[in-house]
DSSP file (Angstrom, degrees, kcal/mol; ACC not computed):
  #  RESIDUE AA STRUCTURE BP1 BP2  ACC     N-H-->O    O-->H-N    N-H-->O    O-->H-N    TCO  KAPPA ALPHA  PHI   PSI    X-CA   Y-CA   Z-CA
    1    1 A M              0   0    0      0, 0.0    16,-1.2     0, 0.0     2,-0.3   0.000 360.0 360.0 360.0 137.3   16.4  209.6  237.8
    2    2 A Y  E     -A   16   0A   0     14,-0.2    14,-0.3    24,-0.1    24,-0.0  -0.876 360.0-149.0-123.8 159.5   20.0  208.9  238.6
    3    3 A Y  E     -A   15   0A   0     12,-3.7    12,-2.2    -2,-0.3     2,-0.1  -0.941   9.8-150.4-129.8 107.6   22.4  210.5  241.0
    4    4 A P  E     -A   14   0A   0      0, 0.0     2,-0.3     0, 0.0    10,-0.2  -0.496  16.2-159.9 -72.1 147.3   26.1  210.6  240.2
    5    5 A Y  E     -A   13   0A   0      8,-2.1     7,-1.7    -2,-0.1     8,-1.1  -0.950   2.3-152.3-128.7 155.5   28.4  210.6  243.2
    6    6 A Q  E     -A   11   0A   0     -2,-0.3     2,-0.5     5,-0.2     5,-0.2  -0.874  17.6-154.8-127.6 153.2   32.0  211.7  243.5
    7    7 A V  E >  S-A   10   0A   0      3,-2.5     3,-1.7    -2,-0.3     2,-0.4  -0.969  82.5 -41.3-121.4 111.1   35.0  211.0  245.6
    8    8 A G  T 3  S-     0   0    0     -2,-0.5    -2,-0.0     1,-0.2     0, 0.0  -0.578 124.7 -26.8  67.5-127.2   37.2  214.1  245.4
    9    9 A N  T 3  S+     0   0    0     -2,-0.4     2,-0.5    -3,-0.1    -1,-0.2   0.300 119.4  96.5 -99.8   7.8   37.0  215.2  241.7
   10   10 A T  E <   -A    7   0A   0     -3,-1.7    -3,-2.5     2,-0.0     2,-0.6  -0.867  68.6-139.2-107.2 126.2   36.4  211.7  240.4
   11   11 A E  E     +A    6   0A   0     -2,-0.5    -5,-0.2    -5,-0.2     3,-0.1  -0.722  27.4 174.1 -78.1 121.4   32.9  210.5  239.5
   12   12 A V  E     -     0   0A   0     -7,-1.7     2,-0.3    -2,-0.6    -6,-0.2   0.572  52.7  -8.7-110.4 -11.8   32.9  206.9  240.8
   13   13 A G  E     -A    5   0A   0     -8,-1.1    -8,-2.1     2,-0.0     2,-0.4  -0.991  52.6-127.0-172.0 171.4   29.4  205.6  240.3
   14   14 A M  E     -A    4   0A   0     -2,-0.3     2,-0.5   -10,-0.2   -12,-0.0  -0.998  15.5-155.0-136.4 131.4   25.8  206.4  239.5
   15   15 A V  E     -A    3   0A   0    -12,-2.2   -12,-3.7    -2,-0.4     2,-0.3  -0.898  16.3-178.2-106.9 133.7   22.8  205.5  241.6
   16   16 A T  E     -A    2   0A   0     -2,-0.5     2,-0.4   -14,-0.3   -14,-0.2  -0.864  24.2-115.8-127.9 163.0   19.4  205.2  240.0
   17   17 A T        -     0   0    0    -16,-1.2     2,-0.4    -2,-0.3     8,-0.4  -0.811  19.8-133.1-103.8 138.7   15.9  204.4  241.3
   18   18 A V        -     0   0    0     -2,-0.4     6,-0.2     6,-0.1     2,-0.0  -0.763  23.8-136.5 -88.9 131.6   13.9  201.3  240.4
   19   19 A T    >   -     0   0    0      4,-2.7     3,-1.9    -2,-0.4    -1,-0.0  -0.242  30.4 -97.4 -79.1 173.8   10.3  202.0  239.5
   20   20 A S  T 3  S+     0   0    0      1,-0.3    -1,-0.1     2,-0.1    -2,-0.0   0.713 126.9  56.0 -64.5 -19.9    7.3  200.0  240.7
   21   21 A K  T 3  S-     0   0    0      2,-0.1    -1,-0.3     0, 0.0    -3,-0.0   0.364 122.2-106.5 -91.7   4.3    7.5  198.0  237.4
   22   22 A G  S <  S+     0   0    0     -3,-1.9     2,-0.3     1,-0.3    -2,-0.1   0.658  74.9 139.5  82.0  15.4   11.2  197.1  238.0
   23   23 A Q        -     0   0    0      2,-0.0    -4,-2.7     0, 0.0     2,-0.3  -0.654  30.8-171.0 -95.7 150.1   12.5  199.5  235.4
   24   24 A V        -     0   0    0     -2,-0.3     2,-0.6    -6,-0.2    -6,-0.1  -0.948  25.3-118.6-131.6 156.0   15.6  201.7  235.7
   25   25 A T        -     0   0    0     -8,-0.4    -8,-0.0    -2,-0.3     3,-0.0  -0.849  24.8-134.2 -93.3 126.1   17.0  204.5  233.6
   26   26 A I        -     0   0    0     -2,-0.6     5,-0.1     1,-0.1   -24,-0.1  -0.708  35.4-109.6 -77.2 121.4   20.4  203.8  232.2
   27   27 A P    >>  -     0   0    0      0, 0.0     4,-2.5     0, 0.0     3,-0.7  -0.153  20.1-119.9 -55.0 146.0   22.4  207.0  232.8
   28   28 A K  H 3> S+     0   0    0      1,-0.3     4,-3.1     2,-0.2     5,-0.3   0.861 112.5  57.9 -56.4 -40.1   23.2  209.0  229.7
   29   29 A A  H 3> S+     0   0    0      1,-0.2     4,-1.9     2,-0.2    -1,-0.3   0.883 110.1  44.3 -59.6 -37.9   26.9  208.7  230.3
   30   30 A V  H <> S+     0   0    0     -3,-0.7     4,-2.4     2,-0.2     6,-0.2   0.926 113.5  49.8 -72.0 -46.1   26.6  204.9  230.2
   31   31 A R  H  X>S+     0   0    0     -4,-2.5     5,-2.4     1,-0.2     4,-1.3   0.920 113.3  47.1 -57.6 -44.3   24.3  204.9  227.2
   32   32 A D  H  <5S+     0   0    0     -4,-3.1    -1,-0.2     3,-0.2     3,-0.2   0.919 112.2  49.1 -64.1 -44.0   26.7  207.2  225.3
   33   33 A R  H  <5S+     0   0    0     -4,-1.9    -1,-0.2    -5,-0.3    -2,-0.2   0.878 119.2  37.6 -65.0 -38.1   29.8  205.1  226.2
   34   34 A L  H  <5S-     0   0    0     -4,-2.4    -1,-0.2    -5,-0.1    -2,-0.2   0.556 108.8-119.8 -90.7  -8.7   28.2  201.8  225.1
   35   35 A G  T  <5 +     0   0    0     -4,-1.3     2,-0.5     1,-0.2    -3,-0.2   0.834  51.0 167.9  74.0  32.1   26.4  203.3  222.1
   36   36 A I      < +     0   0    0     -5,-2.4    -1,-0.2    -6,-0.2    -2,-0.1  -0.701   3.9 169.2 -85.0 124.9   23.0  202.3  223.5
   37   37 A V    >   -     0   0    0     -2,-0.5     3,-2.7     1,-0.1    -5,-0.0  -0.829  49.9 -64.0-126.0 165.6   20.1  203.9  221.6
   38   38 A P  T 3  S+     0   0    0      0, 0.0     3,-0.1     0, 0.0    -1,-0.1  -0.283 127.3  25.2 -52.3 131.3   16.3  203.3  221.7
   39   39 A G  T 3  S+     0   0    0      1,-0.3     2,-0.1    -3,-0.0    -3,-0.0   0.264  90.1 136.1  94.6  -9.9   15.7  199.7  220.4
   40   40 A S    <   -     0   0    0     -3,-2.7     2,-0.4     1,-0.1    -1,-0.3  -0.381  53.0-126.3 -67.4 148.0   19.2  198.5  221.4
   41   41 A G  E     -B   57   0B   0     16,-0.8    16,-2.9    17,-0.1     2,-0.3  -0.761  26.4-170.0 -91.5 143.0   19.5  195.2  223.1
   42   42 A V  E     -B   56   0B   0     -2,-0.4     2,-0.4    14,-0.3    14,-0.2  -0.965   9.5-149.5-131.5 151.6   21.3  194.9  226.4
   43   43 A E  E     -B   55   0B   0     12,-2.9    12,-2.3    -2,-0.3     2,-0.5  -0.964   4.6-151.7-122.2 137.5   22.4  191.9  228.4
   44   44 A F  E     -B   54   0B   0     -2,-0.4     2,-0.4    10,-0.2    10,-0.2  -0.939  14.9-174.8-108.9 125.5   22.7  191.7  232.2
   45   45 A D  E     -B   53   0B   0      8,-2.3     8,-3.2    -2,-0.5     2,-0.7  -0.962  21.7-134.1-120.1 138.6   25.3  189.3  233.6
   46   46 A L  E     -B   52   0B   0     -2,-0.4     6,-0.2     6,-0.2     2,-0.1  -0.824  23.7-146.4 -92.0 116.2   25.8  188.5  237.3
   47   47 A A    >   -     0   0    0      4,-3.2     3,-2.1    -2,-0.7     0, 0.0  -0.394  25.0-109.2 -77.8 159.3   29.5  188.6  238.2
   48   48 A A  T 3  S+     0   0    0      1,-0.3    -1,-0.1     2,-0.1    -2,-0.0   0.802 118.7  56.0 -59.6 -30.7   30.9  186.2  240.9
   49   49 A D  T 3  S-     0   0    0      2,-0.1    -1,-0.3     1,-0.0     3,-0.1   0.365 124.5-100.3 -86.4   6.9   31.4  189.2  243.3
   50   50 A G  S <  S+     0   0    0     -3,-2.1    -2,-0.1     1,-0.3     2,-0.1   0.327  80.2 131.5  95.4  -7.6   27.7  190.2  243.0
   51   51 A R        -     0   0    0     -5,-0.1    -4,-3.2     1,-0.0     2,-0.5  -0.425  54.4-129.0 -75.0 154.9   28.1  193.0  240.5
   52   52 A I  E     -B   46   0B   0     -6,-0.2     2,-0.5    -2,-0.1    -6,-0.2  -0.911  16.8-152.7-103.4 130.8   25.9  193.3  237.5
   53   53 A V  E     -B   45   0B   0     -8,-3.2    -8,-2.3    -2,-0.5     2,-0.5  -0.921   5.3-156.0-107.5 123.1   27.6  193.7  234.2
   54   54 A L  E     +B   44   0B   0     -2,-0.5     2,-0.4   -10,-0.2   -10,-0.2  -0.868  15.5 179.6-101.0 126.1   25.7  195.5  231.4
   55   55 A T  E     -B   43   0B   0    -12,-2.3   -12,-2.9    -2,-0.5     2,-0.3  -0.984  28.3-123.7-129.3 136.5   26.7  194.8  227.9
   56   56 A K  E     -B   42   0B   0     -2,-0.4     2,-0.6   -14,-0.2   -14,-0.3  -0.615  23.1-143.7 -74.8 136.3   25.2  196.1  224.6
   57   57 A V  E     -B   41   0B   0    -16,-2.9   -16,-0.8    -2,-0.3     3,-0.4  -0.915   6.1-157.9-103.9 119.1   24.1  193.3  222.3
   58   58 A D  S    S+     0   0    0     -2,-0.6     2,-0.8     1,-0.3    -1,-0.2   0.961  85.4  28.8 -64.4 -55.0   24.8  194.1  218.7
   59   59 A A  S    S-     0   0    0    -19,-0.1     2,-0.8     2,-0.1    -1,-0.3  -0.801  81.6-164.5-109.4  89.9   22.3  191.8  217.0
   60   60 A F        +     0   0    0     -2,-0.8    -2,-0.0    -3,-0.4   -18,-0.0  -0.642  26.5 146.7 -81.9 110.6   19.5  191.4  219.5
   61   61 A S        -     0   0    0     -2,-0.8    -2,-0.1   -20,-0.0   -20,-0.0  -0.872  44.8-129.1-143.7 109.8   17.3  188.5  218.6
   62   62 A P        -     0   0    0      0, 0.0     2,-0.1     0, 0.0    -2,-0.0  -0.291  30.1-115.9 -58.7 137.3   15.7  186.5  221.3
   63   63 A T        -     0   0    0      1,-0.1     5,-0.0     2,-0.1     0, 0.0  -0.438  30.5-108.6 -74.5 149.1   16.3  182.8  220.9
   64   64 A G     >  -     0   0    0     -2,-0.1     4,-0.6     1,-0.1     3,-0.4  -0.129  39.3 -91.4 -68.2 172.5   13.4  180.5  220.4
   65   65 A R  T  4 S+     0   0    0      1,-0.2     3,-0.1     2,-0.1    -1,-0.1   0.838 126.0  23.5 -56.6 -37.9   12.1  178.2  223.0
   66   66 A F  T >> S+     0   0    0      1,-0.1     3,-1.4     2,-0.1     4,-0.7   0.388  93.3 100.9-111.6   1.7   14.3  175.3  221.8
   67   67 A E  G >4 S+     0   0    0     -3,-0.4     3,-1.0     1,-0.3    -2,-0.1   0.871  79.4  56.7 -57.1 -40.0   17.1  177.3  220.0
   68   68 A G  G 3< S+     0   0    0     -4,-0.6    -1,-0.3     1,-0.2    -2,-0.1   0.713 105.9  51.7 -66.1 -19.3   19.5  176.9  222.9
   69   69 A L  G X4 S+     0   0    0     -3,-1.4     3,-2.0     2,-0.1     4,-0.3   0.580  78.9 123.0 -92.0 -11.5   19.2  173.1  222.7
   70   70 A R  T << S+     0   0    0     -3,-1.0    -3,-0.0    -4,-0.7     0, 0.0  -0.265  81.3   9.9 -57.1 129.8   19.9  172.8  219.0
   71   71 A G  T 3  S+     0   0    0      3,-0.1    -1,-0.3     1,-0.0    -2,-0.1   0.562  99.8 103.6  81.5   9.5   22.9  170.5  218.3
   72   72 A R    <   +     0   0    0     -3,-2.0    -2,-0.1     2,-0.0     2,-0.1   0.598  50.4 100.7 -99.9 -11.8   23.1  169.2  221.9
   73   73 A A        -     0   0    0     -4,-0.3     0, 0.0     1,-0.1     0, 0.0  -0.409  67.1-129.1 -74.9 150.0   21.6  165.7  221.5
   74   74 A G        -     0   0    0     -2,-0.1    -1,-0.1     1,-0.0    -3,-0.1  -0.081  44.8 -75.5 -82.0-170.0   23.8  162.7  221.2
   75   75 A P  S    S+     0   0    0      0, 0.0    -2,-0.1     0, 0.0    -1,-0.0   0.842  72.0 177.4 -62.3 -33.9   23.5  160.0  218.5
   76   76 A G        -     0   0    0      2,-0.0     2,-0.2     0, 0.0    -3,-0.0  -0.059  36.1 -32.5  65.8-166.1   20.4  158.5  220.1
   77   77 A L        -     0   0    0      1,-0.1     2,-0.1     2,-0.0     0, 0.0  -0.602  57.6-125.1 -91.2 148.8   18.3  155.6  218.8
   78   78 A G     >  -     0   0    0     -2,-0.2     4,-2.2     1,-0.1     5,-0.2  -0.351  33.8 -98.0 -82.2 171.4   17.8  154.8  215.1
   79   79 A T  H  > S+     0   0    0      1,-0.2     4,-2.6     2,-0.2     5,-0.2   0.898 122.7  52.4 -58.8 -44.2   14.3  154.5  213.5
   80   80 A D  H  > S+     0   0    0      1,-0.2     4,-2.2     2,-0.2    -1,-0.2   0.901 110.1  48.5 -61.8 -41.2   14.3  150.6  213.8
   81   81 A A  H  > S+     0   0    0      2,-0.2     4,-2.0     1,-0.2    -1,-0.2   0.895 111.8  48.9 -67.4 -39.2   15.2  150.8  217.5
   82   82 A I  H  X S+     0   0    0     -4,-2.2     4,-2.4     2,-0.2    -2,-0.2   0.922 111.8  49.0 -65.3 -43.3   12.4  153.3  218.2
   83   83 A M  H  X S+     0   0    0     -4,-2.6     4,-2.4     1,-0.2     6,-0.2   0.882 109.2  53.1 -63.9 -38.2    9.9  151.2  216.3
   84   84 A A  H  X>S+     0   0    0     -4,-2.2     5,-2.3    -5,-0.2     4,-1.0   0.906 110.8  46.5 -63.9 -40.8   10.9  148.1  218.2
   85   85 A L  H  <5S+     0   0    0     -4,-2.0    -2,-0.2     3,-0.2    -1,-0.2   0.897 112.0  51.2 -66.8 -39.9   10.4  149.9  221.5
   86   86 A T  H  <5S+     0   0    0     -4,-2.4    -2,-0.2     1,-0.2    -1,-0.2   0.895 114.4  42.8 -63.6 -40.8    7.0  151.2  220.3
   87   87 A R  H  <5S-     0   0    0     -4,-2.4    -1,-0.2    -5,-0.2    -2,-0.2   0.624 111.6-119.2 -81.3 -14.4    5.9  147.7  219.3
   88   88 A G  T  <5       0   0    0     -4,-1.0    -3,-0.2    -5,-0.2    -4,-0.1   0.741 360.0 360.0  81.0  22.7    7.2  146.1  222.4
   89   89 A D      <       0   0    0     -5,-2.3    -4,-0.2    -6,-0.2    -5,-0.1   0.479 360.0 360.0 -70.5 360.0    9.6  143.8  220.4
């Protein structure tokens, strides 16, 4: 359940309650504005000033365990060098 609050005639924010499972309901006005529907992916980012920024993720596909590391390694050792280290040469 969420509670919009106003200053004068302007709605300035929405307060929602966190469940015992850590879940919150995204207010309908926010879902409508961002186009969030059941099954949509969302991303939470922590801003430098402490605010949380909620963004709809168009193609939601969780990255694999090592996907984020792909393409980050340097040139490294060649096969001959690895074999020499393995053999103790």
